N, C-alpha and C positions, 0 to 999 in steps of 0.2 A: 726787291724781296721774291725770294725761288716761292714755289706751291706750299712748300713744308712751311715754312714760315707764315705765311696767310694760312693756314688749316688749324697750328699752331696754336694763331692770336686771337683769331675765331669767336667771341664771347658768346656766341648763340649755340655756341656744343661743346663737350667737356671729353679732350684728348683722353680714354682711357687708359692706353695703350700703347706704347712706340717699339718696336722690333726693327732689330738690321740685321738684314742677311746678306752678309758679303759672300763675295763670289767666289764659287768652290770649285776644286782641279778635276777634269775628271780623267785616269786613268789612259793613259796610250798602248794600242798594241804594238802589232806587226808592220811595218813596212809589207806597201802591194806586189815590192818583189816576192817575199816570201810566202805565201799565200798559196795553200795547194789547190789550187784551181787552175786551167789555163790560159795559155799568154794571151789568149785572143777577148777572154774578162780583163785582164792584168791591162794591155793596153787602153780597154774604155775606163776603164776608172782613173787613171792619169790623162786620158782625153780629157776628164767632168773635174780634171784636177784635187784626182784624190789620191795624197804616195801614201799618207798610214791610215787605219784603221785605230777605233777605239779600240781596249782592252775587249769589252764584251761582245762588242762586232766580230773578234778573232775568233773567241769562244762558241759562240753562237755559230758562225761559217762552219769550224771542223767538225763541232757536234752534229750539227744539222748532215754533212757530206757522211758522218759517221754514219749515219738515218735510224740517228735520235727525236723521240718527240722531245721539242723543245720548247719548252716558254721561257719568253726573254720578257724580262722587267723591270723599265727603261722610263724616262723622264721624258715628257714632251719635246718634241724637236733632237733630238739626241743622236736618231739615226736606226731608229729600228727594222725598218723598209732597207735600209740595205744590208741589214747581219741577217735576214732571211730572202734576197729575191742574191745576192751576189751564188750561193747555193744552189740554191733554186735551178738560175739559169746553170750551171755548170753540169747539174742535175737530169737539165733537158736537153743539154746539148748531146746527150751520150745516143739518144733515141727522137732526134725533134720533129720525127712526124707520126709519131705514135697516135697524136692525137690531143684531147683535152687531158694534163699530165695535171696539173694543180690546180684548186677549187680556191680561189681568194675573199675570204668573205669578212663584207664590213657591214658595221650595226647598220648604217644607214645607206640610201641609195644616192644623198649626197657626198658623203664621206668617198663610197664606192666611185663617184665618177671624179670626183678630185684626184684618188690619188690613181685611176687612171692614166690620168693625163702623167704623171709623173712615172710610174712604169713604162707605156709605151714609149716615153721617152727613149729610157734608157733602154728598151727591148732593140727601139732602130736601130742601134747599132751591131743586131745580128741578121746576119743575112738568117729569114725564114720564118722568125718568133714572132708572137704576135700575141695582143691577148685582145678581146673582148668583154662588155659587159651586157650582164645578162639579167636586165629585170624588169619591173612593170612599166616600165616608161621604153624598154627595148620595142621600136616596131615588127611587124608581123614578117616585112621583107628580111629583116637583121637577124631576126631570129632564125629563118630559113638559111640565112647567109652562113652563121655558126651551128648548124645541127649538118649542113651538105659541106662547109670548110672547116672543120674545127679549128680554134685556135690553141696554144697552148696552154695560154694560161686563162682562165673564166673567173672575172669579177660579178661580185654577188652579194647578196644578205641574204640572212635569215627567213627573211620574209618568201622570196622567192623561190626557196631550195622546197621550203613547206606545199607553198601549193603545186610542182614545179614536179615532187616526187609524186603527190597524190593526181593530178590531172596531166601531167605530161609522158608520154612512153616515151619521145624524143627528147627530151632532158635525160631520162633513166639511163636509153643507151650512151649519151655524150658522156655523160661521168664514169663508163666502164669501163674507161682506161686509168682513170683517175691514181695517182702517185703518192700529190700530198695535199694536204687542206688547208688550211694561215688564217686564222682566226684574225683578225687585229684591233684592240681597241677591247681587251676582252673584259676591262676592270667594268665595261657598259654591260656587259649582261647580270645582271644579280637581280632578286625579288624573281618575281612570273615571267621575267623577258628572260634572266640565264635558264627559270626551268622548262622554259619551251623551245630554250638553243639547246639543252643537253639532252632534252627528247631527240631533237631531231637531227644532231650526231648522230645518235645509234637508229635514226632512221637512214642516212644516208650510210652507216657500215653495211646496215643491213641488205641496203640494197645494191652498195660495191661485190660486197662478199669473200675478198679476196684483202690485204691487209694492208692500209696506206697511212701511212707518216705522216704525224698531229704536229703544228707549228703553231704555238699563239705569242700576242705578244699583251702586253699591258703598262698601264702605268702603274708606279710601284703599289705590291701590294702585301699583306700583313701573313698569307695562307696561298703564295703562289701553287706550291703542291697538290697541296687538297682541291681547292678550286677548281685549276687546269683539270686535275682527274674527274672530277667532277661533270666537267665540262664535255671533254673528248672521252670521257669511260676509258682511258690510259693511263696507265704512270709517262709520268713526264723527267727529266732532268731542266732543272730551273740556272738560266743565267739570270747575273744580275750586274744592272750598270749602280755605279756606285751615285748617291743624288748630287747635284751640282749643276750650277748656272753660273753663263757667262758675265751678267752685269750684278751690281748693289741691288739689292729688294729693302726698300723700308713698308713695313707693314706697320697699319693704323686702326686701330680701332675706337669706333667713334660714335658717343651720344649725344642727338639733337638735346639742346636744353629747350631753346626760346620755340623752337619754329618743329612742324613736323617730319617723318621719321624721312615720308615723302620731297618734301621742300628737301632735307639735308641731302637729298639722292642729284636734286636736280641743281641744287649750290653746287654742290662737290662739282658732277658734268661739266655746268659753265666754266667752274676754276681750270678744269680740264683742258678744257678747251679755249680758255683765253691763255693759259699757256701752253702751247700747240700740243698738248697731247695726244697721243691715239689711244683712245679710252672705251672698251668694255663697262658695260654695268649687267652685271649679271640677277637678274630674279627668278625666284622661283617656279612662277606660274605666268601664265599665259593673259590671268585678268590683272596681275598686279603689273605687264609689260604695260599692257593697255592703260593702266592707270598713268603711269610712269609717260607714255607717251604723249596720251593729251596733254599733260604739264607743258612739258617738253614743245610740246606748241603753242601753248599761252605765252611761254615765254619766249617763244620763237629762238630757240635753241636749232640748229642743223644736224637734228638725230634722228638716227632710222630703225625701223623695230625688224626684227629676225625673231618669229618663233613658231612652231609648228603648227598648221595651217594656214599660212602664210600660200600663194603659190609660188614653185619652187624656181620656176626666173626668176619672182623677185628677188628670193633668198639669195640664188648665185649672182645676182648682179650684185649687190651687197655686201658679198665674201669675196667678190671681186676688188668693190671700189677698197676696202678696208686695208687688201691689200696692196695692191697700187697706194695707196694714200689720198685717194678720193674722198674718200670718206672715213672722215677725222671721228664720228662717236656712233657707236650699236646702244641700244637699250635690247638683249638678248635673254633668252631662256635658256635651261640647258641644253638648245640645239648647237652653239655652240662650244660646246664644252668638249667635243667630240676633237679630231685632229684635223678637222678641215684646215686646209693651206688660206691664213688669215695671213699673214706673214706675223712678223713682231709688235710686240702693244709697250706703251708707256705709262699708262696706268691701268688699272682695273679695279671697278669699285661692289664690295657685292652688299646688295641692298639687305639680306637675308645669314645670319648666321649660316654653312651651307652644313646641311642634313649631317656628312658625314665630314671626315679632319680629309680623307683621299680625295673628296671630290673637292674641297679647299684646294687644296693640294692640285689634282685637275686644271681647275680652274685658271689658278693662278700663271701656271706652266709658264704662258708664255711671254712673261712680261722680262724685258730686260734681257733678249736674249740678244743682241746685237752687242752687248758688253753695257748700251745706257743705262742710270740708274732709274730705278724704273718705283713704281706706286700700287701700294696694294692698300683698299680703304674700304674695310668691313661695316655697316651703322648696324648699331645695336639698337634695340627699341624697345618698347616695354611690353616686354612679351619674357616668361621665366627663362629662356634660353636665354637672352641675352642680359636678365638681370644677375646670371651664373656666371655668364664671362664678365657681364661688371666688377665683381667680386673679387672672382680669381681668375683673369685675363693671364696669368704667366701658364695656367695650365691650359687654357685656348692653343696655345703654341708647341707644347709640352706633350701633346696628342702623338700616339704612335699612330700609325694607318690600321682603319680596318680592316680586317677580315669581312669576304663575302662566304658565305657559306648558303648552299642552295636547300631547300627540302623538298627534294624529289616527288617524296610522296606525296604528294600533291593530286589529292582522288582525279579534280575536273580534270587539270591539266594531263594527267596518265588518260583521261576515259579519252582525250584527242584524236593523243598522238597513237595509245594501241589501237585506236579503230580506225587511223590511217597506216601503222601498219598490217594489218591485216588485210586492206582494200588495198594495196601497194605489191605483195606477195603472200604465198603463202606463210600463214603464224603459227607457228605449232606451240600448245600447250607447255611440253615440258623445260621450252629456252625460259622459262619467266619466271620473275623470282616471289616470293609470293604475296607480295604487297600487289604483283600484276597479278598474278592469276585473281586476287579477289576484287580487282577494277574489270577481271574481263568477266567474273559473276557478277557484278554488280550489271553492265551491258548487257549482257543474258537478260538477266529480270525484266530492262528497259525496255527488253526486244529490239537490239541495237545491232546484234551478234548474232549468230549462229553457230553452235559450240559439235564437233565432231572432232578425224582428226587436228582437222585445222580450225582457224578459228575466221569464221568467212562472215563477214558487216550483213545487214539484212539491207532494203530499199531504204527503212524509215532509217538506217545506219549514217546511209550511206550522204543523203538528207543534210542528219545533222552536219554531217561532215562539210559539206558543202556553205553552210549558214556556218563553220567556227573556221574562217579565213583568216581571222585577226590574233597577230602572236601577241602585241603589246601589251594584252591584257587579256581579261578569259569573259569579261561582261560585259551584257548584250549592247548591240551598237544603237544607238537612237542617233539620225538621220537629223539637219534644221534644215527645213525646206521657206522660203518666204510665201506668201499668199498665192502670188505666181506660179509656185513649183518648183523655183531655180535653186540648186542645191549649193551652200554655202558652208558647210562645216558637218562633222557628228560627235558627236561626246558619247561614254561609253557612264552605264550603268555600273553603281548610284548616282555616281556624280552629275548623269544627265538628271536624276529626277530632282536634284536640291538644285539644280541651270537653269532648267528649262519649265520648271512647275509656270501655269498659267499664271502672270502677273512679274514674272521675274524677268529683267533686265539682264540683259548677254548683250556683251558687250565682242564683236571682230571685227579683226581689222582697222581698229578707230571711231568704228559706228555701232551705235551701242543702238540694239532689237528688244522690242516689246513681245516675250511668248505667249504667243494668241492659245496654243492646244499641247498637249503632249498625250498624244498615243503609244500606244506598244513600241514602235521601231522609229516612230517620225515626231519631229516637234515644227512646229507652224508659229515663222516669228513675221513680223514684218519692222521696218526700218523707224526708227526714231528719228529728230534732229541730231546735228552734231553739237551744237550744245544741250541737249540733254544733261541738265546735272544733276541725278539721281541716280542711286545703284540699291541694287534689295538681297538681302542675303534670305535664307528658308530659317522656317521655324522644324522642326522635326522630330521624332520620337523612333526607339530602334527597339522592339522585342527581341530579347536572344531566348531561340528554345535548345538545351540540350539534349543531343543526338547519342552522339556514343561519349564516355569517357575513356581517354585516349591512357592518360596518364596520374597517376598521384602524389603529393609529396606535402608539405607543409614550411612555411615559412616565418620563422619570429611565432609559432604555437599554430601559426594561421591554417589555416585548410584550402591546398591549393592543389589544382585541376587542368589538365591539359585534356582540353575538351573538340571533338567535332562540334560544330552550330549549324546549326537553323536560325539565317536574321531576317528579321520584316520591319524592311526602315519605309516607313509611312510619313512626308512631308504633310503638314494639315496646315500652314500658314506661311510667314514670312515678314520682317521688317523693311520699309523703307528710311533711306539715308540720305543724306546729300552729299555731295561730290564739290568738292575732294574735302571739308570740313569733317565729313564724318557724322553729323548730328544726326539724332536720333527721329525720325520725321511718325512713323507712324506701325503700331502692328496691325494688317491684316491678314482675316482667318480666311480661306481658300472654303468655295462652297462644297468641295468634298473632297476626302481626301486621295492623295498620292499614295504607294507602294511600291517598290519592290522587293519579292524574295530571295534570296541564294546562302547558299552552303560555302564557308569558312573552318578556320581552326581559331583558336582562343584560347584565355585559362579562365577561370572564374578565381575569387577570393574572397574569400569570406570573414569578415570583421566583425566583431562584439557590437552588438544595439547599449548605445549608454542609456539604460533601464528610467536613468531623472529628467530623458531629452523627452520634447515630443518626435512623434512619426519628421516634423518639419523639419526639426532642428536635427536629428538623426542623416535626414535626407540629405541637408545642406552641409553636411561634417563629408558621407561620403562621396557625394556630386563632390565636392573640392578636390578629396583623394585623387577620382578615378581621374581628375584633369591633371593633377599632379606626378600622376602615375605616368602618363602617357608622356608628359614634358622627358621627365625624368626618364620613360626608356626611351627615347630618342638619342639623348645623352650617352644612353649606355649605349643603345643598337646601332643610332648611326641612321635611324632609320629616319621618314620626313613626318610632317603630321598630320599629311595624308594616306601617309602607308596604315596610320593604325587609326582603330575606332576606338571605341570606350561608351558602359552602360550601365550605371546606379540603380541600388533599390533603398530605400529606409532600412531593411532589414540587413544591411551591410553588403550584400552580396554583387561582389564590381567585379565587370569584366572586362574582358581588355580582347580584341580582336584586330586579327589581317583586318586590312578595307578593301584587301581584292577579291573574289568571290573565291572558294576552292582553297585559298590559304595563299601564302608567300614565303612563310617561317618565322616571320619577326616574331611571335606571340613563341613559338617556342625557344627562341633565343632570351624572351623576357622573361619566361619560369625559368630557364638558367640561372640568370641572374634575378632572380626575382629579390635577393637580397639587397644588391648594389641598388637598385631601381626604389625600394621600400626607402633606402638610405637618403639618396637623393630626391625623392621626392617630401623628406619631411625637413630636409634643409633646405629648398623651395619655400616651402611653407611657413618654414620659422624663422627666414632672414629677412623676410620680407617687410618693410616700418608702415605699411596701409591700414587704414583702419578694418576692410575681415573683411578684403578680397580689391585685387585689380587687377588689371591687364601684367603686370611683372611676373603677378607671382599664378593666379590659379583662373584669372579670364584669360578664354579661347576664340579665337576667329572661329573655329570648327563646330562652336558646341550651338549643338540645335535646342538650345531653351533661349539664349541669346543671354545669355552666363544670367541667369536666374535663378537661385535655390543654393546659393554656393555662400561658404565660409570657411576663410582663413584660418581663425582665431580656432574651428571648429575640429578641424581638421588636422592643426599641431596639434590637441591633446589626443587625439585617437594615437594618433605616430607615433609622439611622446611614449602612450604608456601601450602601443606596443615595443617599441623599438627597445624601451628598458625592461620590457618583458613583466609587468604589473599589471596586466589588461586579463582582467575574466573572461575567456572564454568558453559559451555555450552557444551550439551552431542550435539555428535557427530556421527554419524556413522563409522561403522567398515571399516576400509580399512587397504593397506597395505599389506606386506608378513607378514605373521607367522616367531615369534622368539621363538624357546624354549629354 
């Protein structure tokens, strides 16, 4: 009996849908002899067994040789690197001793070092050409060697460029000869990280002063021209590869019935191992990864854990073991979503429905690359998004690849980079946009810059810059240390507030820790026994304060505003649950409240109060609508649950906001698609068969109120009246306690 038969016949889960993807064909291009490059390069390619190119590689090579800014959109493992490396070597060989000519930028240090081996192996065939890695792990002696004897290709990451432009005159001199900038795996640059990278590219162009040629690569995107233009600030020519793979792929949507979602993941993992299939189990959070590793250990499965926060040398050992076949199964967060070379895979298990379909394509892209039949198992749970796709399974596979749109008018991020620009070289006001001028005025009000002929950072401004080195987010960093002072990791606000308040259980590397103290930039923890079977979830509320209305409109007659918000998030207690059953044991109220204030963007939509209901009944309806709208927004925008926050009031005021300080652009997208969000929210609450609320419709793992004060039925009544345009709309001032 093969694996699929075993899966189909298991009575403890329901196979919701099976979709078989047949192998696709990739279009071939010219033979190597016909390439417009020197014979030396042709000989090297033939020596490496390459006699013919794919069509997209041929197009990209010719466009790059002609000096075009090029964006290559192609799937995992299709040869994107060769498509830009071949023409760049041709160009570099024209002036081999010019200094650093090409900057190759990868999203992570791990991916950069992985690609370095591949690139250097190729360069070894050409006398005098070399590449070097320049990142936070590069020793000082090696950095001096790079400064004194520059390689033609410098391999780095956006974080290192951010810091080096600010603090290293040697780096600024090093890149003065730059001709080419390559950004690989650009689909990673969405949200806050993408906005940072777009500003770093603008700083890089300012530092170089002469024109450079930009090249980007990415998995398949819906809007490559628009996205690349936002990152580079330059128009690009797009080269697309047709989507195709070598092997047959069997996609299976599964919903556990007689066992928990966690146990379903472990059973699937065990069955894949028993079938000798090399398997990746993808999860969306480090906490879930830790939970599943604990369960895998209990069932004596040989499974490794790969996530951020684990020492780099351990992650590299796991990657190499997976590639060589010594390791057969790995539980991973999106750290393995990138193009790190781990070989091909036989099966992939997705613990959650990925937040976007492009992430689904990216995570499943390594399966079946040898031409073998491979399996993709997606586990549906008791949550609204899973319930939606259980009812509409074919819709899941008919989705389009999602566009990535960056909100570059992000005040908090713009502040950091305009301050950095002013510190790096003279910055004049007349070269700035109206938005940037407004940011400079705010920087001046805060005493961070002086404005005369040029913008000049003050001493206070330079101190702020030294604290703003993290570009993976914008919240304040909280270091996690033990009682002895040993640092074990860090978390970013406001998430640190929820995970590290006193009494919280924090999992790190398979070890549970009890949080003893939370200060402004530090949390003190102590290790608990490994068999400790309890976990905690925070109780909190959010108070929104409207700073400025940025736009006004209506949806189904409801007043709708896009706002600049100040949020005060307050943790006042926590819930203790038993692991792994998640049985609730007790609620605890903290001795004092712990709060964090931050600015963000959000929307306010005001629903009509039902006059025949009490304040509590209205609160139940609007809290449920808030939860349903957040779920619907995930479906519509492709955002993750942790990217969006919400708060409701019994007066009908519902705020949906970007969960990142400064904003990420998600709420702006929700405003644009608000009617679709409301229709999907109604679909979520009206199609559930529960009594009056359950995890399949309106319960949320992120609810700060422990999923109390919720009514699916009342939410259905309100939304039905709105969509049928029968609601009586009377504007009322905001009142009552906030409910999240």
